[in-house]
N, C-alpha and C positions, 0 to 999 in steps of 0.2 A: 504494500500500500504506500502511495505517496500522497502528500498533502501540499497543495499550492496556496500561497497567500500573496497579497500585494505588499510592496514596500511602503514606507512612510516618508513624507517629505522631510520631516524633522529628523536630523541625524546627529549623533554625538561621536566623540572619540573616547574609547575605553580600552586601553591596552593592558590593564592590570587585572580585571576581574577574572577573565578566562583567556587562555592561549588560543590562537588560531590553530586549526587542525589541517586546513587544506587551502588551496587557492581556487578561485573561480575557474570553471571549466572553459569558459570562453574569454579568457583574459586577453588573448590576441585581438579578438574583435573589439573588446573594450578599449584597447590601445588605439584602434582606428577611430572609434567614437571620440575619445579624448582628443586626439589630434585635430579632428574636425571642430570640436568645441573650442579648442584653444586658438583656432584660426578666426573665430568670430569676433567682430567688433562688439564693443559694449552695447551699442544700440540693438544689434541683432540678437545678442544673448538675452538681453532684457525682454525683447519681443518674444523670443522662444520660451522663456520662463513665465511670461505673463504675470509679472509681479511689479511691485513698487521699487523705486530707487533704493529705498532703505534696505530692501531684501536683495536686490540685484547687485548693488555695489560690492558688498563683502563676498558674495558668491562669485562674482567675476574676478576679484582679487585672489580668492582661493583657487579658482579654476586654473589660473596661470601657474600655480605652485604645486598642483596635484602630482604626487608620485604614487603610482599604483602598487608599489612594492615595499613601501616603508610606512611605519607607524600604523599598522593595520589593526582593525577592530573586528572581532567575530560578527558576522552579518546580523545574527539574531539580537545582538546587543547594540549594534550601530544604529538601527532604526528605533526611534523612541516615540512613535505615535501611539494613539489610544489602544490599538490592537495589541501592540507589543507590551504596553504597560499592564494590560490585563492578562497577558500570557505570563508575565513575570518570570522569564527564564533564569534570572539570577537566583531564584529560590528553588530551582529544580534539584531533585536528587540526581545522583550519577546515572542510574538507569534511564531516567527521563531525558537527561542531556544526550545520552547515547541514542535514544529513540528519535529525537528531533534531528540529530546529525544524519541518521540513516533515512528518515522518512519525510522531513519537512523540506520544502523547496520554496524559496522566495523569488518571485519573478521581478525582473528589473529591466527598465529601458536601457540602462547603462551597462549592466553586467550580464543581461540575458536571464540567467537562472543561477541561484546561489544555494549551497548547502548552509546549514545553520552556522557552522564554524569556519566557513570560508573567510579569509581575511580581506577586508575591504576598507575603502576610505570614503568620507562624506562626499556627496555629489548632489547636483540638482538636475534632474532630467526625468520627465514623465514618459511613459511608453507611448502616449498619444502625441508626443511632440513632433512637429513637422520638420525634422532634421534630415537633410538629404546627404547620404553617404554612399559612395561607390555607385552612383547612378540609380539609387533607390530614392523614393520620394518621402519615405517616413521610416520610423523604426520597426513597424510591423513588417514592411517589405525587407528591411535590412536583416532582421532576425529570421524571417520566413519560417521554416519548419524546424529550426535548430532547437528551440525550447521544447517543442512537442517531442522531437526525437529523443532528447535527453531524459524525458519522463518515462520512456520505455513502456509504452502501453501494452506491449505484448506480454509483459510480466507483472503489470501493476494495475490495480484499480486506483484512480486518482480522485481524491476528495478535493473539490473546488471550494476553497474559502477565500478566493481572490475576488476583487471587484471585476466588473465587466471589462473595464479598460485593460486589465492584465490577462484575464482569461481568454480574451480575443486573440492573444498571441498563441493560443493552443487549439481552441475549438474548431477553427476552419480546417484543420488537418486530420481530424478524427476519422477513423475508418469504421465501417460497420462492425458492431460487436464490441468496440472499445468503450470502456466505461470512464466517463468523466462525470462524477456525481456532484451536482450542485447542492450546496447546503444553504438553506434560506432561513433567516431569523426575521420574523415579522409579526404583525398583529392582524387579526381578522377584522376588517372594516367593510360593512355592507356586503359581506360575502366574498370579499377579495383580500388577498394577503398584501399588506402594505409594509414596506421596509423603511425603518428610520435608520439613517446611516450611522449615527453615533452609537446607538444601542446595538446595532449589528456588529460594528467593529469590536465593541466590548465582548460580545458573546463569542465572536470568532476567536479572540485571544483566549478566552476561558475554555473554549472547546479544544484548542490545541493543548492547553495545560492538562485537561482531562485525558486526552488521548495519550499524552506522554506519560502521565502518572499511572494510567491503567494499561499501558502498552497495547493499545487498540490495534488490531490487525484485520478485523472483518467488519462489515457494515452493520451487522446485527449488534455488535458491541457499541458502535457509534450511536445507534438509536437510543441507547440507555443513558446518553449524556445527562448527567445529574446537575441541573441548574435550578435555582429557586424561582426564576422568572420565566423560563422557557420549558415547554413540554413538547415532545415529539408528536406530530399529527400523522397517523397512518392514513387517514382518509384523504389528506391533501398531498401526500407523498406518492412517488412512483419509483420505477426502476432507475430513473436518471436524476431524481430530485428528492432530498430529504427536507421536510419543512418542520420547523420548530416554532410554535406560537407563543407569543408573549402572554402571560397569564394575569398581570396586574391591571 
């Protein structure tokens, strides 16, 4: 089983809590992306990032100094958004840490795909960014089926806890019979499941912690996800989607 999640915009450097165990599998491709980013003018970079000068200026200064092979932070600690805070990997037991290194994959516009303890540096680049590299028009074209292939669907069920922006780097390449299982955290409103982004991010992080602590290997175990606010809905779920409904 593999689990895919999205990265977070907010990143930190933490070279002390845990050691890195591996390097990103597509580091050569990341070199190409970095070279392209470093060739951009400040105006173009700000446009690409779609942010204010207050955010763009320090990111642009950092971009010029990035070294992909020094001062590395394990990926699962480098991202510090809501999902990662609720996952709380710094509190994991040793078996849980081993579980996420083997099973968790973080999708990234910059790195492609990451294991939990791949060593990375902070960056700013979303998968949907319109960055042209090697005659491709965007990052989806640049990565093409490389992320999909690395997930090895021949030997894995893949649990999708990523946003649509990132799962779109995988789903177009699925072959008949391959299992990408979407997990939905939502509320039932007028007979329809509505997802609130912040609550869903919290629940995704907690689900990863649950899977790691319980060494989840099959979907039947995942359906038992023990959460005070969400309960599995068998009536709304199917072979390709697991729905958990908010109970408050």
